[in-house]
BAZANU-39607 format. One record per atom (N, C-alpha, C): x, y, z; atom name. Coordinates in Angstrom, 1 decimal, m for minus. Example, Ala and Ser with C-alpha at 12.3 -4.5 7.8 and 13.67 -1.06 7.14 Angstrom:
# residues 2
     xx     yy     zz atom
   13.2   m5.7    7.8    N
   12.3   m4.5    7.8   CA
   13.2   m3.3    7.8    C
   12.8   m2.2    7.1    N
   13.7   m1.1    7.1   CA
   12.9    0.0    7.9    C
END
This chain:
# residues 221
     xx     yy     zz atom
    1.0   m1.7    0.0    N
   m0.3    0.1    0.0   CA
    0.8    1.2    0.2    C
    0.1    2.2   m0.8    N
    1.0    3.4   m1.0   CA
    0.2    4.5   m0.5    C
    0.7    5.7    0.9    N
   m0.4    6.7    1.1   CA
    0.3    7.8    1.1    C
    0.3    8.9    0.4    N
    0.7    9.9    0.2   CA
   m0.1   11.3    0.6    C
    0.1   12.4    0.4    N
   m0.7   13.6    0.6   CA
   m1.0   14.0   m1.1    C
   m0.4   14.0   m2.0    N
   m0.5   14.3   m3.1   CA
   m0.6   13.1   m4.1    C
   m1.6   13.3   m5.4    N
   m0.9   12.1   m6.5   CA
    0.0   11.9   m6.9    C
    0.6   13.3   m7.4    N
    1.9   13.2   m7.9   CA
    3.6   12.6   m7.0    C
    3.2   12.8   m5.7    N
    3.6   11.7   m4.6   CA
    3.5   10.5   m4.7    C
    2.1   10.3   m4.8    N
    2.1    8.6   m4.8   CA
    2.2    8.1   m6.0    C
    2.2    8.5   m7.0    N
    2.8    8.2   m8.4   CA
    4.3    8.1   m8.5    C
    4.8    8.8   m8.4    N
    6.4    8.6   m8.0   CA
    7.0    7.3   m7.1    C
    6.2    7.4   m5.9    N
    6.4    6.5   m5.2   CA
    6.1    5.0   m5.4    C
    4.9    5.1   m6.6    N
    4.6    3.9   m6.9   CA
    5.3    3.4   m8.2    C
    6.1    4.0   m8.8    N
    7.5    4.1  m10.0   CA
    8.6    3.6   m9.2    C
    8.6    4.0   m7.8    N
   10.0    3.4   m7.1   CA
   10.0    1.7   m7.0    C
    8.7    1.5   m7.0    N
    8.2   m0.2   m6.9   CA
    9.2   m1.0   m8.0    C
    9.2   m0.2   m9.2    N
    9.6   m1.2  m10.5   CA
   11.2   m0.8  m10.7    C
   11.9    0.0   m9.4    N
   13.0    0.0   m9.3   CA
   14.4   m1.2   m8.7    C
   13.6   m2.1   m8.4    N
   14.3   m3.3   m7.4   CA
   13.3   m4.3   m6.5    C
   11.9   m4.0   m6.9    N
   11.2   m4.9   m6.2   CA
   10.9   m6.5   m6.1    C
   10.6   m7.2   m5.5    N
   10.8   m8.8   m5.6   CA
    9.8   m8.8   m5.4    C
    8.5   m8.4   m5.5    N
    7.2   m8.6   m5.7   CA
    6.6   m8.4   m7.7    C
    7.7   m8.1   m8.5    N
    7.7   m7.8  m10.1   CA
    7.4   m9.2  m10.7    C
    6.4   m9.3  m11.3    N
    6.3  m10.3  m12.1   CA
    6.7   m9.9  m13.6    C
    7.2  m10.4  m14.7    N
    7.8  m10.3  m15.8   CA
    7.3  m11.6  m16.7    C
    6.6  m11.0  m17.8    N
    6.1  m11.7  m18.5   CA
    5.9  m11.2  m20.2    C
    5.8  m12.1  m21.1    N
    5.5  m11.3  m22.2   CA
    4.3  m11.1  m22.8    C
    3.2  m10.1  m22.7    N
    2.1   m9.6  m22.7   CA
    1.5   m9.1  m24.0    C
    1.0   m9.3  m24.5    N
   m0.2   m8.7  m25.9   CA
    0.9   m7.8  m26.5    C
    1.0   m6.8  m25.9    N
    1.8   m5.3  m25.8   CA
    3.2   m5.5  m26.2    C
    3.8   m6.7  m25.3    N
    5.4   m6.6  m25.2   CA
    5.6   m7.3  m23.8    C
    7.0   m7.4  m23.9    N
    7.7   m7.7  m22.1   CA
    7.5   m6.6  m21.4    C
    6.8   m6.9  m20.2    N
    6.8   m5.7  m19.3   CA
    6.6   m6.2  m18.0    C
    7.2   m5.4  m16.8    N
    6.9   m6.3  m15.8   CA
    5.9   m5.2  m14.6    C
    5.4   m6.1  m13.9    N
    4.0   m6.0  m12.9   CA
    3.8   m6.2  m11.8    C
    3.2   m5.3  m10.8    N
    2.8   m5.6   m9.6   CA
    1.1   m6.3   m9.5    C
    1.2   m7.0   m8.7    N
   m0.1   m7.7   m8.4   CA
   m1.3   m6.5   m7.6    C
   m2.1   m6.4   m7.2    N
   m2.7   m5.8   m6.4   CA
   m2.1   m4.6   m5.5    C
   m1.9   m3.6   m6.3    N
   m1.4   m2.4   m5.4   CA
   m2.8   m1.4   m5.0    C
   m2.8   m0.7   m3.6    N
   m3.5   m0.1   m3.4   CA
   m2.6    1.2   m3.0    C
   m3.2    2.4   m4.1    N
   m2.7    3.5   m3.7   CA
   m3.9    4.9   m3.1    C
   m3.9    5.5   m2.3    N
   m4.7    6.4   m1.2   CA
   m3.5    7.8   m1.2    C
   m4.7    8.4   m2.0    N
   m4.3   10.0   m1.6   CA
   m4.8   10.7   m0.6    C
   m4.4   11.1    0.1    N
   m5.3   12.1    1.3   CA
   m5.7   13.5    1.0    C
   m4.7   14.2    0.0    N
   m5.4   15.6    0.1   CA
   m5.3   16.0   m1.6    C
   m6.3   14.8   m2.2    N
   m6.0   14.9   m4.0   CA
   m6.6   16.5   m4.3    C
   m5.5   16.7   m5.5    N
   m6.2   18.1   m6.5   CA
   m5.8   18.1   m7.7    C
   m7.0   18.4   m8.3    N
   m6.6   18.2   m9.7   CA
   m5.7   19.0  m10.5    C
   m5.1   20.1  m10.1    N
   m4.9   21.2  m10.2   CA
   m3.2   21.2   m9.7    C
   m2.7   20.0   m9.8    N
   m1.4   20.0   m9.6   CA
   m0.3   20.3  m10.7    C
    0.5   21.1  m10.5    N
    1.4   20.9  m11.3   CA
    2.3   20.1  m11.5    C
    2.3   19.7  m12.7    N
    3.5   17.4  m12.8   CA
    4.1   18.2  m14.1    C
    4.5   19.4  m14.5    N
    5.1   19.5  m15.7   CA
    6.5   19.0  m15.5    C
    6.9   18.9  m14.4    N
    8.2   18.9  m13.9   CA
    8.5   17.3  m13.8    C
    7.5   16.4  m13.9    N
    7.7   15.4  m13.6   CA
    7.2   14.0  m15.3    C
    6.5   15.1  m15.7    N
    5.7   14.2  m16.9   CA
    5.7   15.1  m18.2    C
    6.8   15.6  m18.7    N
    6.9   16.6  m19.8   CA
    6.4   16.4  m21.1    C
    6.3   15.2  m21.6    N
    5.9   14.9  m22.7   CA
    4.2   15.4  m22.9    C
    3.9   16.3  m23.0    N
    2.0   16.5  m23.7   CA
    1.5   16.0  m22.2    C
    2.3   16.2  m21.5    N
    1.2   16.1  m20.1   CA
   m0.2   16.7  m20.2    C
   m0.2   17.6  m20.3    N
   m2.0   18.3  m20.4   CA
   m2.5   17.3  m21.2    C
   m1.9   17.2  m22.1    N
   m3.1   17.2  m23.6   CA
   m3.5   15.8  m23.0    C
   m2.7   14.7  m22.7    N
   m3.0   13.3  m22.6   CA
   m3.9   13.2  m21.0    C
   m4.0   14.0  m20.2    N
   m4.4   14.2  m18.9   CA
   m6.1   14.6  m19.5    C
   m6.2   15.8  m20.2    N
   m7.0   16.4  m20.4   CA
   m7.9   15.5  m21.5    C
   m7.3   14.9  m22.5    N
   m8.2   14.1  m23.2   CA
   m8.7   12.7  m22.3    C
   m8.0   12.3  m21.7    N
   m8.8   11.3  m20.7   CA
   m9.7   11.3  m19.6    C
   m9.0   12.5  m19.2    N
   m9.8   13.2  m17.8   CA
  m11.2   13.6  m18.3    C
  m11.6   13.9  m19.9    N
  m12.6   14.3  m20.2   CA
  m13.5   12.9  m20.3    C
  m13.1   12.1  m20.6    N
  m13.9   10.8  m20.1   CA
  m14.6   10.4  m19.3    C
  m14.4   10.9  m17.7    N
  m14.8   11.0  m16.2   CA
  m16.0   12.5  m16.5    C
  m15.6   13.1  m17.0    N
  m16.6   14.5  m16.7   CA
  m17.1   14.6  m17.7    C
  m17.5   14.7  m18.9    N
  m17.9   14.8  m20.1   CA
  m19.3   13.6  m20.7    C
  m20.9   14.4  m20.4    N
  m21.3   13.7  m20.8   CA
  m22.1   13.2  m22.2    C
  m21.4   14.7  m22.9    N
  m21.6   14.8  m24.3   CA
  m20.5   14.3  m25.1    C
  m19.4   13.4  m24.6    N
  m17.9   13.0  m25.6   CA
  m18.1   11.3  m25.5    C
  m19.6   11.0  m25.1    N
  m19.9    9.2  m25.5   CA
  m19.4    8.7  m26.7    C
  m19.0    9.5  m28.0    N
  m19.1    9.1  m29.0   CA
  m17.1    8.8  m28.8    C
  m16.7    9.7  m27.9    N
  m14.7    9.1  m28.1   CA
  m14.6    9.1  m27.0    C
  m15.4    8.4  m26.0    N
  m15.1    8.3  m25.0   CA
  m15.7    6.8  m24.2    C
  m15.0    5.5  m24.3    N
  m16.0    4.7  m23.2   CA
  m16.1    4.7  m21.7    C
  m15.3    5.3  m21.3    N
  m15.4    5.7  m19.8   CA
  m17.0    6.4  m20.0    C
  m16.8    7.6  m20.6    N
  m17.3    8.5  m20.4   CA
  m19.3    7.4  m21.1    C
  m19.4    7.3  m21.8    N
  m20.5    6.3  m22.6   CA
  m20.9    5.7  m21.4    C
  m20.2    5.1  m20.5    N
  m20.4    3.9  m19.4   CA
  m20.9    4.5  m18.0    C
  m20.3    5.7  m18.0    N
  m20.6    6.8  m16.9   CA
  m22.2    7.2  m17.3    C
  m22.0    8.1  m18.4    N
  m23.2    8.6  m18.5   CA
  m24.4    8.3  m19.8    C
  m24.0    7.1  m20.0    N
  m25.0    6.3  m21.3   CA
  m24.8    4.8  m21.3    C
  m25.3    4.3  m20.1    N
  m24.8    2.9  m19.6   CA
  m26.0    2.4  m20.5    C
  m26.0    1.0  m21.3    N
  m27.5    0.9  m22.2   CA
  m28.1   m0.1  m21.2    C
  m29.4    0.5  m20.7    N
  m30.4   m0.7  m20.1   CA
  m31.1   m1.7  m21.1    C
  m30.1   m2.8  m20.4    N
  m30.7   m4.3  m21.1   CA
  m30.3   m4.4  m22.3    C
  m29.5   m3.7  m23.1    N
  m28.8   m4.0  m24.2   CA
  m27.3   m3.9  m24.5    C
  m27.1   m4.3  m25.8    N
  m25.4   m3.7  m26.5   CA
  m25.2   m2.6  m25.8    C
  m23.9   m2.3  m25.3    N
  m23.6   m1.0  m25.2   CA
  m23.0   m0.1  m26.8    C
  m22.6   m1.1  m27.4    N
  m22.6   m0.8  m29.0   CA
  m23.9   m0.5  m30.0    C
  m24.8    0.1  m29.1    N
  m26.2   m0.1  m29.9   CA
  m25.9    1.7  m30.6    C
  m26.5    1.9  m31.6    N
  m26.0    2.7  m32.3   CA
  m26.9    4.1  m31.8    C
  m28.1    3.5  m31.6    N
  m29.1    4.9  m30.8   CA
  m29.1    5.0  m29.3    C
  m28.6    6.0  m28.3    N
  m28.9    6.3  m27.4   CA
  m30.0    7.1  m27.0    C
  m31.0    6.8  m26.4    N
  m32.2    7.6  m26.2   CA
  m32.0    7.8  m24.9    C
  m33.0    8.6  m24.3    N
  m33.0    9.0  m22.8   CA
  m33.8    7.7  m22.0    C
  m34.9    6.9  m22.8    N
  m35.0    6.3  m22.0   CA
  m34.4    4.5  m21.7    C
  m33.5    3.9  m23.0    N
  m32.9    3.5  m23.0   CA
  m31.6    3.5  m22.3    C
  m31.1    4.5  m21.5    N
  m29.5    4.6  m21.5   CA
  m29.5    5.2  m19.9    C
  m28.7    4.9  m19.3    N
  m28.5    5.5  m17.8   CA
  m27.6    6.5  m17.5    C
  m27.8    7.5  m16.8    N
  m26.4    8.5  m16.4   CA
  m26.4    7.8  m15.0    C
  m25.2    7.2  m14.9    N
  m24.9    6.5  m13.5   CA
  m24.7    8.0  m12.8    C
  m23.9    8.8  m13.1    N
  m23.3   10.0  m12.5   CA
  m24.7   11.0  m12.0    C
  m25.4   11.0  m12.4    N
  m26.7   11.9  m11.8   CA
  m27.6   10.9  m10.9    C
  m27.6    9.7  m11.2    N
  m28.0    8.8  m10.2   CA
  m26.8    9.2   m8.9    C
  m25.7    9.2   m9.1    N
  m24.8    9.1   m8.0   CA
  m24.4   10.1   m7.2    C
  m24.8   11.5   m7.9    N
  m25.2   13.0   m7.0   CA
  m26.5   13.2   m6.5    C
  m27.7   12.4   m7.0    N
  m28.5   12.2   m6.1   CA
  m28.8   11.6   m5.2    C
  m28.0   10.5   m5.1    N
  m27.6    9.8   m3.5   CA
  m26.9   10.2   m2.9    C
  m25.7   11.0   m3.0    N
  m25.1   11.7   m2.1   CA
  m26.2   12.6   m1.5    C
  m26.7   13.3   m2.1    N
  m27.4   14.1   m1.3   CA
  m28.5   13.5   m0.5    C
  m29.2   12.8   m1.1    N
  m30.8   12.1    0.0   CA
  m29.9   11.1    1.1    C
  m28.7   10.3    0.5    N
  m28.5    9.0    1.2   CA
  m27.0    9.3    1.7    C
  m25.9   10.1    1.7    N
  m24.7   10.6    1.7   CA
  m23.8    9.3    2.4    C
  m24.8    8.5    3.7    N
  m23.4    7.5    4.0   CA
  m23.9    6.3    3.3    C
  m24.9    6.0    2.4    N
  m25.3    5.0    1.8   CA
  m23.8    4.4    1.3    C
  m23.7    2.8    1.3    N
  m22.3    2.0    0.5   CA
  m23.3    1.4   m0.8    C
  m23.9    2.0   m1.0    N
  m24.7    1.4   m2.1   CA
  m24.3    2.7   m3.9    C
  m23.4    3.3   m3.2    N
  m23.6    4.3   m4.4   CA
  m22.1    3.8   m4.9    C
  m22.3    2.7   m6.3    N
  m21.3    2.5   m7.0   CA
  m21.4    2.4   m8.5    C
  m20.9    3.0   m9.3    N
  m20.8    3.0  m10.5   CA
  m20.1    1.9  m11.5    C
  m20.7    1.4  m12.2    N
  m19.9    0.1  m13.1   CA
  m19.3    0.6  m14.5    C
  m18.3    0.2  m14.9    N
  m17.3    0.8  m16.1   CA
  m17.3   m0.6  m17.1    C
  m16.9   m1.9  m16.5    N
  m16.8   m3.1  m17.2   CA
  m18.3   m3.7  m17.6    C
  m18.2   m3.9  m19.1    N
  m19.4   m4.5  m19.4   CA
  m19.0   m6.2  m20.1    C
  m19.4   m7.1  m19.3    N
  m19.1   m8.1  m19.8   CA
  m19.5   m8.5  m20.9    C
  m20.6   m8.2  m21.3    N
  m21.1   m8.3  m22.9   CA
  m20.4   m8.0  m24.1    C
  m19.5   m6.7  m23.8    N
  m18.6   m6.3  m24.9   CA
  m17.1   m6.7  m24.4    C
  m16.6   m6.3  m23.2    N
  m15.6   m6.3  m22.3   CA
  m14.5   m7.6  m22.7    C
  m15.1   m8.7  m22.5    N
  m14.4   m9.9  m22.1   CA
  m13.8  m10.4  m24.1    C
  m14.2  m10.1  m24.4    N
  m13.7  m10.2  m26.3   CA
  m13.4   m8.7  m26.9    C
  m13.3   m7.7  m26.3    N
  m12.8   m6.9  m26.9   CA
  m11.4   m6.6  m26.9    C
  m10.9   m6.3  m28.2    N
   m9.4   m5.4  m28.1   CA
   m8.7   m4.8  m27.1    C
   m9.6   m3.7  m26.7    N
   m9.0   m2.8  m26.0   CA
  m10.0   m2.2  m25.2    C
  m10.6   m3.4  m24.1    N
  m11.4   m3.4  m22.7   CA
  m11.3   m1.9  m22.1    C
  m12.0   m1.5  m21.3    N
  m11.8    0.1  m20.1   CA
  m10.7   m0.8  m19.2    C
   m9.8    0.0  m18.5    N
   m9.0    0.0  m17.1   CA
   m9.8    0.0  m16.2    C
  m10.9    0.7  m15.8    N
  m11.7    1.1  m14.8   CA
  m12.7   m0.1  m14.6    C
  m12.7   m0.7  m13.7    N
  m14.1   m1.5  m13.3   CA
  m15.2   m1.0  m12.5    C
  m14.7   m0.9  m11.4    N
  m15.6    0.3  m10.4   CA
  m15.4    1.3   m9.4    C
  m16.4    2.1   m9.5    N
  m15.9    3.6   m8.6   CA
  m17.0    3.1   m7.6    C
  m16.5    3.7   m6.2    N
  m17.4    3.4   m4.8   CA
  m17.4    5.1   m4.5    C
  m18.4    5.7   m4.0    N
  m18.4    7.1   m3.5   CA
  m19.3    7.1   m2.1    C
  m18.7    7.6   m1.0    N
  m19.4    7.9   m0.1   CA
  m19.2    9.1    0.6    C
  m19.9    9.4    1.9    N
  m19.7   10.9    2.6   CA
  m19.0   10.5    3.8    C
  m18.1   10.2    4.4    N
  m17.9   10.0    6.0   CA
  m17.6   11.0    6.4    C
  m17.6   11.7    7.6    N
  m17.3   13.0    8.5   CA
  m17.3   13.7    7.6    C
  m18.5   14.5    6.8    N
  m19.2   15.5    5.8   CA
  m17.5   15.9    4.8    C
  m16.8   14.7    4.3    N
  m16.1   14.5    3.0   CA
  m16.3   13.3    2.4    C
  m16.1   13.6    1.0    N
  m16.4   12.9   m0.1   CA
  m15.2   12.0    0.2    C
  m15.5   10.3    0.1    N
  m14.0    9.8   m0.3   CA
  m14.8    8.5   m1.5    C
  m14.0    8.5   m2.0    N
  m13.9    7.7   m3.8   CA
  m12.8    6.7   m3.7    C
  m13.0    5.4   m4.2    N
  m12.2    4.9   m4.6   CA
  m12.6    4.6   m6.0    C
  m11.4    4.0   m6.8    N
  m11.5    3.4   m8.3   CA
  m10.7    1.8   m8.2    C
  m11.8    1.0   m9.0    N
  m10.9   m0.1   m8.9   CA
  m10.4   m0.2  m10.4    C
   m9.2   m0.8  m10.6    N
   m8.6   m0.9  m12.1   CA
   m8.2   m2.0  m12.3    C
   m8.7   m2.6  m13.5    N
   m8.4   m4.1  m14.0   CA
   m6.8   m4.1  m14.5    C
   m6.1   m3.0  m15.2    N
   m4.8   m2.9  m15.6   CA
   m4.7   m1.9  m16.0    C
   m3.2   m1.3  m15.5    N
   m3.0    0.2  m16.0   CA
   m1.4    0.0  m16.2    C
   m1.0    1.0  m17.5    N
    0.1    1.0  m17.6   CA
    1.0    2.2  m16.5    C
    1.7    1.8  m15.5    N
    2.2    2.6  m14.5   CA
    3.0    4.1  m15.0    C
    3.3    4.0  m16.3    N
    3.9    5.0  m17.0   CA
    3.2    5.7  m18.2    C
    2.4    5.4  m19.0    N
    1.9    6.3  m19.7   CA
    0.2    6.2  m19.5    C
   m0.1    5.6  m18.6    N
   m1.7    5.6  m18.2   CA
   m1.9    5.9  m16.8    C
   m1.1    5.8  m15.8    N
   m1.8    5.9  m14.3   CA
   m2.1    7.5  m14.1    C
   m1.0    8.0  m14.6    N
   m1.1    9.8  m13.9   CA
   m2.5   10.1  m14.4    C
   m2.7   10.2  m16.3    N
   m3.9   10.6  m16.5   CA
   m5.0   10.3  m16.4    C
   m5.1    8.8  m15.8    N
   m5.9    8.4  m14.6   CA
   m6.1    9.1  m13.7    C
   m5.7    8.9  m12.9    N
   m5.5    9.4  m11.5   CA
   m5.8   10.6  m11.4    C
   m5.6   11.4  m12.5    N
   m5.9   12.7  m12.1   CA
   m7.5   12.9  m12.8    C
   m7.3   12.2  m13.7    N
   m8.9   12.3  m14.3   CA
  m10.4   11.8  m13.7    C
  m10.1   10.6  m12.5    N
  m10.9   10.6  m11.5   CA
  m10.7   11.6  m10.6    C
   m9.8   12.3  m10.0    N
   m9.4   13.0   m9.1   CA
  m10.6   14.2   m9.8    C
  m10.6   14.4  m10.9    N
  m11.4   15.8  m11.3   CA
  m12.8   15.1  m11.1    C
  m13.0   14.0  m11.4    N
  m14.6   13.5  m11.1   CA
  m15.2   13.9   m9.7    C
  m14.0   13.1   m8.8    N
  m13.6   13.8   m7.4   CA
  m14.6   14.8   m7.1    C
  m13.9   15.8   m7.5    N
  m13.7   17.1   m7.1   CA
  m15.5   17.5   m7.6    C
  m15.7   17.5   m8.3    N
  m17.1   17.7   m9.2   CA
  m18.0   17.1   m8.9    C
  m17.9   16.0   m7.7    N
  m19.1   15.4   m7.3   CA
  m19.2   16.1   m5.5    C
  m17.9   16.5   m5.3    N
  m17.9   17.2   m3.7   CA
  m18.5   18.6   m3.9    C
  m18.4   19.4   m4.8    N
  m19.1   20.5   m5.7   CA
  m20.1   20.6   m5.4    C
  m20.7   19.6   m6.6    N
  m22.4   19.0   m6.8   CA
  m22.8   18.8   m5.3    C
  m22.6   18.3   m4.5    N
  m23.0   17.7   m3.2   CA
  m22.9   18.6   m1.9    C
  m22.5   19.8   m2.2    N
  m21.6   20.7   m1.2   CA
  m20.8   19.7    0.0    C
  m19.8   19.1   m0.7    N
  m19.0   18.3    0.6   CA
  m17.8   18.8    0.1    C
  m17.2   18.5    1.5    N
  m15.6   18.7    1.6   CA
  m14.9   17.7    0.6    C
  m14.0   17.8    0.3    N
  m13.0   16.7   m0.9   CA
  m12.3   15.7    0.5    C
  m12.3   14.4    0.2    N
  m11.9   13.9    1.3   CA
  m10.8   12.8    0.2    C
  m10.7   11.7    0.6    N
   m9.6   10.8    0.1   CA
   m9.8   10.1   m1.0    C
   m8.7   10.2   m1.6    N
   m9.3    9.2   m2.8   CA
   m7.8    7.9   m3.1    C
   m8.7    6.7   m3.2    N
   m8.1    5.5   m3.6   CA
   m8.3    4.6   m4.8    C
   m7.1    4.3   m5.3    N
   m6.8    3.8   m6.6   CA
   m5.9    2.1   m6.4    C
   m7.1    1.1   m6.4    N
   m7.1   m0.7   m6.4   CA
   m6.7   m0.6   m7.4    C
   m5.8   m1.3   m7.8    N
   m4.9   m1.9   m9.5   CA
   m4.7   m3.2   m9.3    C
   m5.4   m4.3  m10.1    N
   m5.0   m5.3   m9.9   CA
   m4.1   m5.5  m10.8    C
   m3.4   m4.9  m11.9    N
   m2.1   m4.8  m12.7   CA
   m1.7   m3.5  m12.7    C
   m0.2   m3.7  m12.4    N
   m0.1   m1.9  m12.5   CA
    1.5   m2.6  m13.1    C
    1.6   m2.2  m14.3    N
    3.0   m2.4  m14.8   CA
    3.3   m1.8  m15.5    C
    4.7   m2.0  m16.2    N
    5.5   m0.9  m17.0   CA
    5.9   m1.8  m17.9    C
    6.0   m1.4  m19.3    N
    6.6   m2.6  m20.5   CA
    8.2   m2.0  m20.2    C
    8.8   m2.9  m20.6    N
   10.1   m2.9  m20.5   CA
   11.0   m1.9  m21.2    C
   10.8   m1.6  m22.2    N
   11.0   m0.4  m23.2   CA
   11.0    0.7  m22.3    C
   10.0    0.7  m22.0    N
    9.7    1.9  m20.7   CA
   10.5    2.3  m19.3    C
   11.5    1.0  m19.4    N
   12.1    1.5  m17.5   CA
   12.9    2.1  m17.5    C
   14.0    2.6  m19.0    N
   14.8    3.9  m18.7   CA
   14.0    5.2  m18.4    C
   13.4    5.4  m19.0    N
   12.1    6.3  m18.5   CA
   12.2    6.8  m17.3    C
   11.6    5.7  m16.0    N
   11.4    6.1  m15.1   CA
   12.8    6.4  m14.3    C
   13.5    5.1  m14.7    N
   15.0    5.6  m14.3   CA
   15.9    6.7  m13.8    C
   15.3    7.4  m15.2    N
   15.9    8.5  m15.6   CA
   15.2    9.8  m14.7    C
   13.7    9.7  m14.1    N
   13.5   10.8  m13.1   CA
   14.5   11.0  m11.9    C
   14.5   12.1  m11.8    N
   15.5   12.5  m10.1   CA
   14.6   12.0   m9.1    C
   13.1   12.2   m9.3    N
   12.5   11.9   m8.1   CA
   12.6   10.6   m7.6    C
   13.0   10.0   m8.9    N
   12.5    7.8   m8.1   CA
   13.9    7.5   m7.6    C
   15.2    8.4   m7.7    N
   16.8    7.6   m7.8   CA
   16.1    7.4   m6.5    C
END
């Protein structure tokens, strides 16, 4: 488990695990040889979506984070983002690939989250789903997020994202920051303070070709 005050601190700490941990698995994945850590838990005590990350992740950081993060926040982005489609237009009783999405046939999970957080803030039922077993079992590039849980404790919103698999170097930070934006958005919409964000990743990995990149980060030394 990693627990830090900021997302950037937690991310850097997670990269350090790839510099000599005996917990690493090594195997040839579909996209190439990689090293993997199983079942990693990362908790951010004071998440902020406006962290300055340029010194850590300089190659088109803001563009990657903005592009991926929009999927967590934009209900009008369902044609371009599977995350957005699952959160704001989950198809009721039929395939997510249906060409027409109507109000009566789709479910806006985020609107339901906001409503429940207002009416039953301590509910343990406030869970949203990303993974669609009708599609993702055979999809060549299925979604990484599996489910999210939102709850109010001590007047603060705490959120947890369960993740199937994520590339620690290229994919983790955009996903973490995108979900943090959603976390802050829900706190504002429900008039609660921002609490912790927790990420549980079943496969946290880096492709071997990218290992020199993390070793060159001064913070990882």
